[in-house]
gemmi code that builds the backbone of each chain (N, CA, C; Angstrom):
import gemmi

chains = {
    "A": [
        ("MET", (-4.757, 29.638, 28.647), (-5.436, 29.112, 30.360), (-6.727, 28.858, 30.266)),
        ("THR", (-6.971, 27.999, 30.480), (-8.735, 27.985, 30.689), (-9.660, 28.302, 31.336)),
        ("GLY", (-10.102, 28.985, 32.006), (-10.567, 29.270, 33.240), (-11.407, 28.060, 33.885)),
        ("PRO", (-11.528, 28.587, 35.173), (-12.260, 27.768, 36.503), (-13.408, 27.127, 35.724)),
        ("VAL", (-13.812, 25.157, 36.312), (-14.436, 24.695, 35.162), (-14.889, 23.902, 36.259)),
        ("GLU", (-16.258, 24.259, 36.399), (-16.984, 23.324, 37.864), (-16.873, 21.988, 37.254)),
        ("ARG", (-16.357, 21.098, 37.447), (-15.993, 19.824, 37.538), (-16.456, 18.729, 38.313)),
        ("SER", (-17.054, 17.508, 38.513), (-17.033, 16.315, 39.557), (-15.446, 16.103, 40.071)),
        ("VAL", (-15.203, 15.739, 40.983), (-13.762, 15.050, 41.511), (-13.817, 14.115, 41.029)),
        ("PRO", (-12.304, 14.099, 40.304), (-11.839, 12.687, 39.872), (-11.779, 11.321, 40.831)),
        ("ALA", (-11.814, 10.294, 40.631), (-11.384, 9.390, 41.611), (-10.358, 9.233, 41.804)),
        ("THR", (-9.421, 9.426, 40.630), (-8.206, 8.805, 40.251), (-7.318, 9.961, 39.975)),
        ("ALA", (-5.730, 10.546, 40.418), (-5.243, 11.693, 39.708), (-4.052, 10.874, 39.699)),
        ("LEU", (-3.659, 11.577, 38.269), (-1.846, 10.676, 38.577), (-1.042, 12.316, 38.188)),
        ("LEU", (-0.187, 12.224, 38.895), (1.073, 13.641, 38.808), (2.101, 13.437, 38.018)),
        ("VAL", (2.290, 13.440, 37.153), (3.402, 13.288, 36.144), (4.562, 14.600, 36.560)),
        ("LEU", (5.527, 13.961, 37.766), (6.397, 14.897, 37.842), (8.176, 15.078, 36.710)),
        ("GLY", (8.522, 16.314, 36.657), (9.682, 16.313, 35.562), (11.095, 16.389, 36.770)),
        ("CYS", (12.135, 16.696, 35.870), (13.734, 16.790, 36.834), (13.563, 17.935, 38.067)),
        ("PRO", (13.598, 17.446, 38.959), (13.789, 18.379, 40.153), (14.329, 19.534, 40.389)),
        ("GLU", (15.073, 19.878, 39.089), (15.854, 20.821, 39.550), (15.316, 22.507, 39.595)),
        ("VAL", (14.111, 22.776, 39.440), (13.103, 23.986, 39.649), (12.422, 23.928, 40.934)),
        ("PRO", (12.668, 24.879, 41.892), (11.987, 24.223, 43.181), (10.780, 24.234, 43.220)),
        ("VAL", (9.908, 25.214, 42.861), (8.231, 25.183, 42.884), (7.451, 24.121, 42.605)),
        ("GLN", (8.668, 23.148, 41.549), (7.546, 21.810, 41.383), (7.278, 21.275, 42.643)),
        ("GLN", (8.065, 20.837, 43.340), (8.038, 20.056, 44.647), (6.720, 20.627, 45.411)),
        ("ALA", (7.047, 21.801, 45.720), (6.040, 22.980, 46.855), (4.225, 22.447, 46.006)),
        ("LEU", (4.437, 22.853, 44.283), (3.547, 22.743, 43.655), (2.783, 21.399, 43.927)),
        ("ALA", (3.569, 20.350, 43.595), (2.825, 18.820, 44.071), (2.171, 18.413, 44.942)),
        ("LEU", (3.081, 19.371, 46.758), (2.770, 18.592, 47.586), (1.218, 19.512, 47.572)),
        ("HIS", (1.225, 20.702, 46.972), (-0.153, 21.331, 47.447), (-1.489, 20.673, 46.571)),
        ("ILE", (-0.788, 20.419, 45.355), (-2.056, 20.131, 44.727), (-2.011, 18.823, 45.262)),
        ("ALA", (-1.353, 17.524, 45.648), (-1.760, 16.288, 45.809), (-2.480, 16.034, 47.829)),
        ("TYR", (-2.595, 17.414, 48.033), (-2.886, 18.233, 49.477), (-4.542, 18.467, 48.671)),
        ("GLN", (-4.739, 19.012, 47.916), (-5.707, 19.625, 47.586), (-7.063, 18.730, 47.110)),
        ("LEU", (-5.990, 17.401, 45.662), (-6.928, 16.595, 45.571), (-7.532, 15.575, 46.651)),
        ("LYS", (-6.226, 14.766, 47.333), (-6.991, 13.863, 48.554), (-8.377, 14.747, 48.914)),
        ("LYS", (-8.150, 15.983, 49.841), (-9.027, 16.457, 50.364), (-10.464, 16.757, 49.629)),
        ("HIS", (-10.333, 16.862, 48.676), (-11.809, 16.272, 47.625), (-11.816, 15.087, 47.300)),
        ("GLY", (-11.159, 14.418, 47.558), (-11.832, 12.739, 47.739), (-10.505, 12.032, 46.704)),
        ("ALA", (-10.090, 12.490, 45.888), (-9.835, 11.646, 45.198), (-8.155, 10.687, 45.371)),
        ("ALA", (-7.918, 9.787, 44.775), (-7.208, 8.948, 45.020), (-5.336, 9.317, 44.091)),
        ("VAL", (-5.117, 9.981, 44.302), (-3.462, 10.614, 44.290), (-1.914, 9.624, 43.616)),
        ("HIS", (-1.593, 9.537, 42.640), (-0.374, 8.410, 42.244), (0.810, 9.722, 41.873)),
        ("ALA", (1.743, 9.680, 42.154), (2.886, 10.514, 41.837), (3.666, 9.626, 40.392)),
        ("ALA", (4.362, 9.812, 39.845), (4.964, 9.642, 38.921), (6.253, 10.120, 38.778)),
        ("GLY", (7.881, 10.033, 38.754), (8.562, 10.955, 38.127), (9.880, 9.926, 38.349)),
        ("ASN", (11.354, 10.849, 38.044), (12.458, 9.806, 38.011), (12.801, 9.540, 39.311)),
        ("PRO", (13.934, 8.467, 39.567), (14.035, 8.675, 41.400), (14.599, 9.562, 42.471)),
        ("ALA", (15.050, 10.872, 41.683), (15.600, 12.280, 42.378), (14.177, 12.413, 42.730)),
        ("VAL", (13.373, 12.945, 42.202), (12.010, 13.360, 42.262), (10.745, 12.818, 43.372)),
        ("LEU", (11.190, 11.402, 43.129), (10.866, 10.448, 44.386), (11.352, 10.711, 45.363)),
        ("ASN", (12.922, 10.442, 45.684), (13.390, 10.471, 46.857), (13.049, 12.074, 47.456)),
        ("LEU", (13.226, 13.259, 46.765), (12.443, 14.346, 47.620), (11.326, 14.883, 47.827)),
        ("LEU", (10.071, 13.331, 47.435), (8.832, 13.040, 47.944), (8.844, 13.055, 48.802)),
        ("LYS", (9.576, 12.086, 49.007), (9.766, 10.751, 50.044), (10.147, 11.585, 51.370)),
        ("VAL", (11.475, 12.556, 51.132), (11.840, 12.668, 52.150), (11.103, 13.837, 52.969)),
        ("SER", (9.987, 15.071, 52.048), (9.155, 15.712, 52.369), (7.508, 15.209, 53.102)),
        ("ASP", (7.482, 14.098, 52.821), (6.175, 13.585, 53.243), (6.457, 12.074, 53.727)),
        ("PRO", (6.991, 11.912, 54.803), (7.454, 10.521, 54.958), (5.974, 9.406, 55.801)),
        ("ALA", (5.219, 10.629, 56.019), (4.243, 9.360, 56.541), (3.233, 9.396, 55.793)),
        ("LYS", (3.633, 9.969, 54.353), (2.185, 9.738, 53.097), (1.197, 10.419, 53.122)),
        ("HIS", (1.273, 11.443, 54.126), (-0.105, 11.598, 53.551), (-0.669, 12.120, 52.758)),
        ("TYR", (0.142, 13.009, 51.634), (-0.189, 13.340, 51.395), (0.097, 12.515, 49.324)),
        ("LEU", (0.803, 12.372, 49.217), (1.210, 11.425, 48.025), (1.542, 9.862, 48.219)),
        ("PRO", (0.366, 8.555, 48.750), (0.765, 7.341, 49.333), (1.212, 6.969, 48.355)),
        ("GLU", (0.913, 7.195, 47.041), (1.583, 6.363, 45.934), (2.780, 7.001, 45.298)),
        ("LEU", (4.079, 6.167, 45.165), (4.477, 6.677, 44.174), (5.401, 5.888, 43.235)),
        ("GLN", (5.360, 6.337, 42.026), (6.017, 5.037, 40.973), (7.149, 5.750, 39.712)),
        ("VAL", (7.834, 4.865, 39.896), (8.820, 5.454, 39.025), (8.363, 5.204, 37.253)),
        ("LEU", (8.712, 6.776, 36.861), (8.005, 6.988, 35.361), (8.196, 6.190, 34.476)),
        ("GLU", (8.861, 5.726, 33.940), (8.704, 4.446, 32.944), (7.709, 3.042, 33.092)),
        ("ASN", (7.646, 2.847, 34.455), (6.900, 2.070, 35.535), (5.321, 2.196, 34.933)),
        ("CYS", (5.577, 3.713, 35.584), (3.738, 4.302, 35.674), (3.558, 4.243, 33.943)),
        ("ILE", (4.525, 4.278, 33.064), (3.904, 4.432, 31.870), (3.593, 3.086, 30.764)),
        ("LYS", (4.446, 2.054, 31.182), (4.428, 0.714, 31.665), (2.843, 0.513, 31.770)),
        ("ASP", (2.411, 0.390, 32.836), (1.242, 0.115, 33.393), (0.415, 0.454, 32.759)),
        ("ILE", (0.450, 2.072, 32.288), (-0.993, 2.642, 31.304), (-1.418, 2.258, 30.387)),
        ("VAL", (0.161, 1.899, 29.161), (-0.213, 1.304, 27.904), (-0.890, -0.233, 28.548)),
        ("GLU", (-0.024, -0.869, 29.646), (-0.783, -2.304, 29.453), (-2.041, -2.950, 30.071)),
        ("LYS", (-2.553, -1.442, 30.107), (-3.737, -1.126, 30.757), (-3.948, -1.838, 32.261)),
        ("LYS", (-2.975, -1.446, 32.901), (-3.002, -1.872, 34.273), (-3.702, -1.201, 35.440)),
        ("ARG", (-3.197, -0.157, 35.057), (-3.828, 1.674, 35.487), (-4.237, 2.583, 34.900)),
        ("ASP", (-5.013, 3.588, 35.485), (-5.565, 4.425, 34.218), (-5.864, 5.767, 35.305)),
        ("ALA", (-6.425, 6.699, 34.959), (-6.233, 8.192, 35.681), (-7.645, 8.913, 35.349)),
        ("GLU", (-8.025, 9.220, 35.832), (-9.459, 10.390, 35.447), (-8.988, 11.531, 34.816)),
        ("LEU", (-7.633, 12.337, 35.532), (-7.508, 13.705, 35.742), (-5.186, 13.270, 35.825)),
        ("CYS", (-5.092, 13.737, 34.537), (-3.413, 13.590, 34.963), (-2.938, 14.957, 34.663)),
        ("ILE", (-1.788, 15.350, 35.782), (-1.358, 16.718, 35.880), (-0.052, 16.307, 35.839)),
        ("VAL", (0.491, 16.934, 34.884), (1.822, 17.255, 33.717), (2.329, 18.253, 34.478)),
        ("PHE", (4.040, 18.424, 34.876), (4.836, 19.458, 35.860), (5.590, 19.144, 34.390)),
        ("ALA", (5.753, 20.746, 33.358), (6.797, 20.534, 32.431), (7.935, 22.116, 32.679)),
        ("HIS", (8.978, 21.551, 32.721), (9.818, 23.116, 32.094), (10.901, 22.357, 31.097)),
        ("SER", (10.975, 21.949, 30.585), (11.848, 21.208, 29.633), (10.789, 20.674, 28.410)),
        ("ASP", (11.645, 20.818, 27.634), (11.204, 19.645, 25.834), (11.046, 18.172, 26.705)),
        ("ALA", (11.364, 17.485, 27.429), (11.303, 16.810, 27.787), (10.088, 16.611, 28.328)),
        ("GLY", (9.513, 17.455, 29.709), (8.188, 17.541, 30.187), (7.132, 17.747, 29.176)),
        ("ILE", (6.932, 18.285, 27.735), (6.246, 18.374, 27.489), (6.444, 16.814, 26.049)),
        ("SER", (6.940, 16.662, 25.832), (7.369, 14.413, 25.352), (6.408, 14.048, 26.447)),
        ("TYR", (6.340, 14.538, 27.561), (6.028, 13.394, 28.405), (4.514, 13.915, 28.750)),
        ("ALA", (4.240, 15.140, 28.850), (2.698, 15.463, 28.364), (1.798, 15.231, 27.377)),
        ("ALA", (2.916, 14.833, 25.921), (2.198, 14.473, 24.741), (1.973, 12.794, 24.647)),
        ("THR", (3.072, 12.125, 25.212), (2.579, 11.100, 25.651), (1.573, 10.129, 26.437)),
        ("MET", (1.318, 11.279, 27.643), (0.036, 11.008, 28.264), (-1.229, 11.201, 27.742)),
        ("ARG", (-0.655, 12.484, 26.694), (-2.463, 12.722, 26.101), (-2.991, 11.243, 25.502)),
        ("HIS", (-1.670, 10.723, 24.539), (-1.740, 9.579, 23.815), (-2.261, 8.271, 24.776)),
        ("ILE", (-1.606, 8.276, 25.853), (-1.808, 6.610, 26.433), (-3.186, 6.681, 27.424)),
        ("LEU", (-3.443, 8.317, 27.315), (-4.790, 8.460, 28.522), (-5.620, 9.415, 27.810)),
        ("PRO", (-6.307, 8.712, 26.601), (-6.968, 9.645, 25.505), (-8.198, 10.153, 26.673)),
        ("ASP", (-8.850, 9.646, 27.444), (-9.818, 9.930, 28.156), (-9.710, 11.169, 29.329)),
        ("ALA", (-8.537, 11.047, 29.902), (-8.469, 11.658, 31.000), (-8.209, 13.066, 30.859)),
        ("ARG", (-8.679, 13.867, 31.661), (-8.595, 15.306, 31.501), (-6.995, 15.317, 31.878)),
        ("LEU", (-6.756, 16.246, 31.017), (-5.059, 16.365, 31.132), (-4.868, 17.863, 31.173)),
        ("VAL", (-3.905, 18.491, 32.505), (-3.693, 19.709, 32.717), (-2.146, 19.885, 32.447)),
        ("LEU", (-0.967, 20.450, 32.043), (-0.185, 20.714, 31.768), (0.105, 22.180, 32.411)),
        ("ILE", (1.198, 21.581, 33.180), (1.895, 22.890, 34.290), (2.975, 23.516, 33.587)),
        ("ILE", (2.795, 24.556, 32.995), (4.131, 24.858, 32.368), (4.886, 25.766, 33.627)),
        ("PHE", (5.668, 25.528, 33.576), (6.689, 26.634, 34.830), (8.654, 26.813, 34.230)),
        ("GLY", (9.020, 27.430, 35.367), (10.551, 28.013, 34.793), (10.600, 29.492, 34.524)),
        ("LYS", (12.249, 29.240, 33.844), (12.170, 30.558, 33.544), (11.560, 31.145, 32.650)),
        ("GLU", (11.790, 30.286, 31.342), (10.842, 30.919, 30.240), (9.802, 29.992, 29.812)),
        ("PRO", (8.764, 29.928, 29.980), (7.481, 29.299, 29.914), (6.694, 29.244, 28.235)),
        ("GLU", (6.795, 29.930, 28.474), (5.951, 31.064, 26.877), (6.501, 29.936, 26.084)),
        ("PRO", (7.623, 30.003, 25.222), (8.121, 28.681, 24.056), (7.807, 27.520, 24.187)),
        ("LEU", (8.022, 26.943, 25.462), (7.544, 25.545, 25.755), (5.777, 25.459, 25.696)),
        ("ALA", (5.274, 26.351, 26.305), (3.977, 26.267, 25.932), (3.512, 25.972, 24.585)),
        ("ALA", (4.189, 26.878, 23.910), (3.962, 26.854, 22.055), (3.674, 25.393, 21.174)),
        ("LEU", (5.078, 24.733, 22.462), (5.223, 23.629, 21.411), (4.054, 22.601, 22.167)),
        ("ALA", (3.244, 22.498, 23.071), (2.284, 21.867, 23.104), (1.012, 22.019, 23.047)),
        ("ASP", (0.709, 21.168, 21.354), (-0.033, 21.736, 20.072), (-1.142, 20.644, 20.162)),
        ("PHE", (-0.931, 19.921, 21.024), (-2.272, 18.853, 21.495), (-2.852, 19.087, 22.130)),
        ("PRO", (-4.335, 18.427, 22.140), (-5.608, 19.002, 23.941), (-5.429, 18.368, 24.477)),
        ("CYS", (-4.933, 20.024, 25.576), (-4.908, 19.478, 27.269), (-5.046, 21.200, 27.689)),
        ("GLU", (-5.269, 21.461, 28.916), (-5.573, 22.244, 29.403), (-3.907, 23.068, 29.986)),
        ("LYS", (-3.562, 24.314, 29.375), (-2.521, 24.876, 29.762), (-2.409, 25.759, 30.838)),
        ("ILE", (-1.401, 25.770, 32.051), (-1.466, 26.864, 33.276), (0.015, 26.725, 33.022)),
        ("VAL", (0.052, 28.530, 32.156), (1.979, 28.262, 32.374), (2.119, 29.987, 33.130)),
        ("GLU", (3.134, 29.694, 33.589), (3.546, 30.955, 34.607), (5.249, 31.001, 35.054)),
        ("LYS", (5.815, 31.896, 34.663), (7.286, 32.450, 34.805), (7.118, 31.677, 36.257)),
        ("ALA", (8.435, 30.956, 36.961), (7.766, 30.435, 38.067), (8.984, 29.302, 38.376)),
        ("VAL", (10.239, 30.122, 39.230), (11.501, 29.066, 39.920), (11.685, 28.665, 41.171)),
        ("HIS", (11.655, 30.095, 41.836), (11.368, 29.904, 43.421), (10.211, 30.247, 44.142)),
        ("ASN", (9.673, 31.233, 43.430), (8.066, 31.671, 44.128), (7.072, 31.337, 43.624)),
        ("PRO", (6.386, 30.151, 44.338), (4.835, 29.265, 43.639), (3.962, 29.705, 43.920)),
        ("MET", (3.935, 31.284, 44.650), (2.634, 32.110, 45.096), (1.793, 32.311, 43.594)),
        ("ALA", (2.529, 32.859, 42.420), (1.383, 33.085, 41.523), (1.216, 31.958, 40.660)),
        ("ILE", (1.564, 30.947, 40.375), (1.381, 29.716, 40.010), (0.290, 28.929, 40.713)),
        ("LYS", (0.293, 29.019, 42.270), (-0.516, 28.415, 42.997), (-2.020, 29.518, 42.540)),
        ("LYS", (-1.600, 30.336, 42.444), (-3.110, 30.996, 42.383), (-4.006, 30.702, 41.011)),
        ("LYS", (-3.047, 30.328, 39.934), (-3.651, 30.026, 38.900), (-4.276, 28.668, 38.398)),
        ("ILE", (-3.419, 27.308, 39.165), (-3.891, 26.557, 39.919), (-4.999, 26.185, 40.408)),
        ("ASN", (-5.065, 27.103, 41.523), (-6.158, 27.278, 42.221), (-7.210, 27.569, 41.429)),
        ("GLY", (-6.971, 28.592, 40.459), (-8.376, 28.721, 40.096), (-9.286, 27.957, 39.121)),
        ("VAL", (-8.013, 27.399, 38.189), (-8.297, 26.136, 36.914), (-9.661, 24.618, 38.059)),
        ("PHE", (-8.939, 24.565, 39.043), (-9.438, 23.990, 40.012), (-10.668, 24.362, 40.687)),
        ("GLY", (-11.121, 25.468, 41.057), (-11.711, 25.906, 41.767), (-11.889, 25.983, 43.200)),
        ("TRP", (-10.138, 25.682, 43.633), (-10.057, 25.357, 45.363), (-9.745, 26.459, 45.305)),
        ("ALA", (-9.702, 26.927, 46.933), (-9.864, 28.603, 47.427), (-8.272, 28.285, 47.538)),
        ("ALA", (-7.745, 29.887, 47.869), (-6.262, 29.964, 48.094), (-6.307, 29.483, 49.733)),
    ],
    "B": [
        ("MET", (14.695, 4.061, 31.984), (14.407, 2.553, 30.721), (16.051, 2.224, 30.850)),
        ("GLY", (16.467, 1.656, 31.977), (17.806, 0.761, 32.349), (18.028, 0.151, 30.934)),
        ("CYS", (17.150, -0.650, 30.445), (17.641, -1.359, 29.577), (18.062, -0.842, 27.723)),
        ("ILE", (17.688, 0.008, 27.495), (17.912, 1.294, 26.222), (19.169, 1.467, 26.766)),
        ("GLU", (19.318, 2.126, 27.690), (21.121, 2.560, 28.353), (22.305, 1.269, 28.359)),
        ("ASN", (21.688, 0.472, 28.355), (22.264, -1.132, 28.420), (22.931, -1.573, 27.232)),
        ("LEU", (22.002, -1.081, 26.095), (22.367, -1.585, 24.844), (23.722, -0.228, 24.295)),
        ("PRO", (24.213, -1.681, 23.076), (25.289, -0.889, 22.558), (25.015, 0.590, 21.351)),
        ("TYR", (24.573, 1.215, 21.946), (24.263, 2.520, 20.937), (25.271, 3.208, 20.854)),
        ("GLU", (24.902, 3.983, 19.529), (25.563, 5.140, 18.836), (24.758, 6.471, 19.340)),
        ("MET", (25.460, 7.377, 19.234), (24.668, 8.647, 19.852), (24.852, 9.445, 18.649)),
        ("ILE", (23.596, 9.685, 17.996), (23.144, 10.365, 16.750), (22.919, 12.041, 17.095)),
        ("LEU", (21.896, 12.061, 17.568), (22.574, 13.400, 18.647), (22.402, 13.807, 19.837)),
        ("PRO", (23.322, 14.592, 20.322), (23.257, 14.172, 22.229), (22.575, 14.710, 22.568)),
        ("LEU", (22.926, 15.052, 24.195), (21.765, 14.947, 25.050), (21.125, 16.846, 24.971)),
        ("GLY", (20.168, 16.978, 24.840), (19.324, 17.796, 24.637), (18.954, 18.344, 23.291)),
        ("ALA", (18.964, 17.516, 22.287), (18.000, 17.803, 21.238), (16.557, 18.088, 21.868)),
        ("SER", (16.096, 18.117, 20.677), (14.741, 18.901, 21.044), (13.769, 17.498, 20.246)),
        ("PHE", (12.473, 17.151, 20.691), (11.657, 15.918, 19.805), (11.826, 16.252, 18.775)),
        ("LYS", (11.803, 17.608, 18.420), (11.471, 18.144, 17.005), (12.666, 18.089, 15.936)),
        ("GLU", (13.821, 18.529, 16.472), (14.784, 18.208, 15.644), (15.186, 16.692, 15.613)),
        ("CYS", (14.558, 15.756, 16.479), (14.848, 14.530, 16.563), (14.257, 14.344, 14.813)),
        ("ARG", (13.066, 14.210, 14.683), (12.186, 13.606, 13.884), (12.563, 14.681, 12.672)),
        ("GLU", (12.904, 15.846, 12.466), (13.470, 16.412, 11.543), (14.514, 15.852, 11.164)),
        ("TYR", (15.854, 15.129, 11.605), (16.883, 14.721, 11.547), (16.614, 13.511, 10.701)),
        ("VAL", (15.836, 12.431, 11.230), (15.613, 11.080, 11.015), (15.014, 11.310, 9.515)),
        ("GLU", (13.896, 12.083, 9.445), (13.036, 12.223, 8.029), (13.829, 12.881, 6.502)),
        ("LYS", (15.166, 13.524, 7.162), (16.130, 14.117, 6.174), (17.291, 13.249, 5.862)),
        ("ASN", (17.650, 12.522, 6.982), (18.767, 11.618, 7.065), (18.576, 10.060, 6.495)),
        ("PHE", (17.485, 9.591, 7.018), (17.025, 8.404, 6.695), (16.343, 8.338, 4.968)),
        ("SER", (16.835, 7.070, 4.201), (15.931, 6.672, 3.186), (14.617, 6.205, 3.353)),
        ("GLU", (14.992, 5.135, 4.419), (14.330, 4.816, 5.502), (13.461, 5.213, 6.275)),
        ("PHE", (12.114, 5.394, 6.627), (11.831, 5.834, 8.086), (10.301, 5.887, 8.273)),
        ("TRP", (10.037, 5.325, 9.076), (8.476, 4.719, 9.958), (8.063, 5.896, 10.986)),
        ("TYR", (6.875, 5.605, 11.145), (6.007, 6.710, 12.400), (5.448, 5.895, 13.410)),
        ("VAL", (5.546, 6.079, 14.491), (5.147, 5.453, 15.478), (4.088, 6.510, 16.383)),
        ("ASP", (3.527, 5.896, 17.602), (2.786, 6.794, 18.803), (3.589, 6.302, 20.298)),
        ("PRO", (3.212, 7.559, 20.535), (3.969, 7.486, 22.028), (3.599, 6.332, 23.014)),
        ("GLY", (4.486, 5.736, 23.568), (3.874, 3.952, 23.915), (4.246, 2.982, 23.015)),
        ("TYR", (4.385, 3.477, 21.538), (4.855, 2.261, 20.690), (6.606, 1.385, 21.843)),
        ("LYS", (6.168, 0.284, 21.744), (7.370, -0.438, 22.703), (8.763, -0.900, 21.599)),
        ("LEU", (9.675, -0.708, 22.154), (10.621, -0.738, 20.992), (11.913, -1.067, 22.207)),
        ("PHE", (12.901, -2.218, 21.920), (13.857, -2.726, 22.586), (13.142, -3.166, 24.328)),
        ("ASP", (12.094, -3.634, 24.135), (11.279, -3.344, 25.369), (10.658, -2.474, 26.024)),
        ("GLU", (10.958, -1.599, 25.986), (10.655, -0.128, 26.093), (9.083, 0.711, 25.926)),
        ("TYR", (8.641, 1.494, 26.350), (7.858, 2.221, 25.721), (8.413, 3.667, 25.224)),
        ("ILE", (8.513, 4.185, 24.161), (8.798, 5.509, 23.701), (8.050, 6.243, 23.791)),
        ("ILE", (8.601, 7.361, 24.448), (8.076, 8.859, 24.489), (8.322, 9.443, 23.635)),
        ("GLY", (6.735, 10.874, 23.488), (7.346, 11.639, 22.624), (5.723, 11.936, 22.049)),
        ("LEU", (5.878, 13.292, 20.908), (4.847, 13.906, 20.314), (4.596, 13.163, 19.584)),
        ("PRO", (3.640, 12.588, 19.194), (3.314, 11.807, 17.679), (3.301, 12.795, 16.471)),
        ("PRO", (3.843, 12.875, 15.569), (4.317, 11.259, 15.079), (5.311, 11.511, 15.423)),
        ("ILE", (6.335, 9.540, 16.223), (7.261, 9.995, 16.238), (8.164, 9.341, 15.175)),
        ("ALA", (9.246, 9.810, 14.510), (9.903, 8.717, 13.476), (11.194, 8.570, 13.872)),
        ("LEU", (11.174, 7.066, 13.573), (12.196, 6.341, 13.454), (13.168, 5.793, 11.969)),
        ("GLY", (14.333, 5.951, 11.985), (15.052, 5.754, 11.265), (15.503, 4.186, 11.135)),
        ("ILE", (15.829, 3.711, 9.685), (16.335, 2.831, 9.914), (17.627, 2.356, 8.679)),
        ("ASN", (18.752, 2.067, 8.966), (19.774, 1.821, 7.861), (20.241, 0.728, 7.997)),
        ("GLY", (19.708, -0.339, 7.430), (20.283, -2.050, 7.034), (19.599, -2.285, 8.546)),
        ("ALA", (20.535, -2.961, 9.210), (19.544, -3.499, 10.919), (19.404, -2.531, 11.723)),
        ("LYS", (20.128, -0.656, 11.353), (20.153, 0.029, 12.853), (18.783, 0.713, 12.668)),
        ("ILE", (18.687, 1.145, 14.159), (16.973, 1.511, 14.261), (17.709, 2.798, 14.729)),
        ("VAL", (17.532, 3.836, 14.741), (17.365, 5.294, 15.133), (16.258, 5.817, 15.647)),
        ("PHE", (16.050, 5.809, 16.771), (15.051, 6.630, 17.536), (15.348, 7.850, 18.715)),
        ("PRO", (14.345, 8.220, 18.745), (14.678, 9.424, 19.881), (14.219, 8.688, 21.367)),
        ("TYR", (14.858, 9.355, 22.669), (14.880, 8.578, 23.562), (14.983, 9.771, 24.739)),
        ("THR", (14.020, 9.910, 25.346), (13.461, 10.823, 26.300), (14.187, 11.063, 27.744)),
        ("LYS", (15.168, 11.750, 28.493), (15.122, 11.423, 29.762), (14.488, 12.598, 30.363)),
        ("PRO", (13.692, 12.361, 31.660), (13.495, 13.620, 31.996), (14.020, 15.038, 32.538)),
        ("CYS", (15.285, 14.489, 32.937), (16.308, 16.198, 33.509), (17.216, 16.580, 32.307)),
        ("HIS", (17.346, 15.356, 30.956), (18.266, 16.129, 29.830), (17.628, 16.598, 28.605)),
        ("GLY", (16.548, 15.684, 27.932), (15.919, 16.173, 27.642), (15.943, 15.150, 26.312)),
        ("THR", (15.776, 15.475, 24.739), (15.708, 13.545, 23.944), (16.755, 13.683, 23.330)),
        ("TYR", (17.342, 12.436, 23.179), (18.592, 11.966, 22.827), (18.038, 11.185, 21.385)),
        ("LEU", (18.818, 11.393, 20.521), (18.839, 10.656, 18.962), (19.480, 9.502, 19.608)),
        ("LEU", (19.323, 8.260, 19.340), (20.054, 6.806, 19.287), (20.201, 6.180, 17.669)),
        ("GLY", (21.408, 5.176, 18.059), (21.077, 4.423, 16.694), (21.597, 3.169, 17.649)),
        ("VAL", (21.080, 1.908, 17.333), (21.026, 0.681, 17.487), (21.030, -0.510, 16.557)),
        ("GLU", (21.785, -1.221, 16.253), (21.806, -2.482, 15.266), (21.181, -3.237, 16.016)),
        ("ASP", (19.940, -3.673, 15.223), (19.442, -5.155, 15.597), (18.266, -5.517, 14.808)),
        ("ALA", (19.339, -6.481, 13.589), (18.305, -7.018, 12.506), (16.780, -7.427, 12.999)),
        ("ASP", (16.519, -8.132, 13.618), (15.235, -8.713, 14.334), (14.332, -7.773, 14.704)),
        ("GLU", (14.855, -6.708, 15.646), (13.207, -5.567, 15.748), (13.587, -4.395, 14.636)),
        ("ALA", (14.288, -4.261, 13.701), (14.417, -3.510, 12.929), (13.033, -3.476, 11.684)),
        ("ASP", (13.271, -5.245, 11.651), (11.909, -5.925, 10.749), (10.785, -5.907, 11.539)),
        ("ARG", (10.783, -6.116, 13.074), (9.619, -6.110, 13.538), (9.259, -4.454, 13.692)),
        ("VAL", (9.541, -2.850, 13.591), (9.319, -1.927, 13.405), (8.844, -1.876, 12.011)),
        ("ARG", (9.394, -2.214, 10.925), (8.792, -2.259, 9.161), (7.272, -3.416, 9.326)),
        ("LYS", (7.336, -4.199, 10.344), (5.559, -4.820, 9.768), (5.090, -4.237, 10.970)),
        ("THR", (5.073, -3.647, 12.076), (4.370, -2.790, 12.889), (4.018, -1.193, 12.958)),
        ("ALA", (5.282, -0.503, 12.231), (4.991, 1.151, 12.349), (4.469, 1.263, 11.129)),
        ("ARG", (4.383, 2.514, 10.868), (3.312, 3.080, 10.211), (3.908, 4.491, 9.119)),
        ("LYS", (4.035, 3.838, 7.199), (4.936, 5.226, 6.456), (4.104, 6.241, 6.909)),
        ("LYS", (3.079, 6.812, 7.006), (2.590, 8.438, 6.913), (2.439, 8.713, 8.671)),
        ("LYS", (2.657, 10.146, 8.031), (2.380, 10.216, 9.410), (0.663, 10.740, 9.989)),
    ],
}
model = gemmi.Model(1)
for chain_id, residues in chains.items():
    chain = gemmi.Chain(chain_id)
    for i, (resn, *xyz) in enumerate(residues, 1):
        res = gemmi.Residue()
        res.name, res.seqid = resn, gemmi.SeqId(i, " ")
        for name, pos in zip(("N", "CA", "C"), xyz):
            atom = gemmi.Atom()
            atom.name, atom.element = name, gemmi.Element(name[0])
            atom.pos, atom.b_iso = gemmi.Position(*pos), 0.0
            res.add_atom(atom)
        chain.add_residue(res)
    model.add_chain(chain)
structure = gemmi.Structure()
structure.add_model(model)
structure.setup_entities()
């Protein structure tokens, strides 16, 4: 894991969400969106329809995540240069999540890429991510507190 | 990626194969294979994965990894002579 880094606040941030079967993802996504928004970033989230519906229900007035997009459309927009992000945060609790992170690394070469690896067995997954990125790795399924602390540390956010 | 799901595909490796297994399978089982990077357009969709992504070709059949967030990566085969020719012209031989 990379230590806290003093950086300017990104103007644009993209959250890439995995399958919603691990509960902490939802809480962390809203926490990160809240923090980024508080620090002045425009936040955009992408995921599959199930995860987007969970976020829509959790944030009905779109306070935290004003813009949601189906993942495939988001990738299409980035490849076609219709969308960009200075910061990209990818959630991964499966092999598929690592594949999406690798894809983001390739199509957003200039972005700061932070890969949050969680779930029951995050360490083997972390070993698969051999491309340049900052990794936050923590065993987390239902309890988001320990991984939230690590995330806050990496971004320099107060608890 | 509804488009690929609507194609008449053959499942080469089933649900939950890793991207590494898919690459190794293609390299081991196809005499003709090509490499592309994530974001390469195939069947009008953008391919996901860790570079280099291996695509196998057998005649007119293209074999490629297809990733779904909830399941992982499948290895699929689709017959399309025009698309196979396009891969031959636009993909690379070296990793």
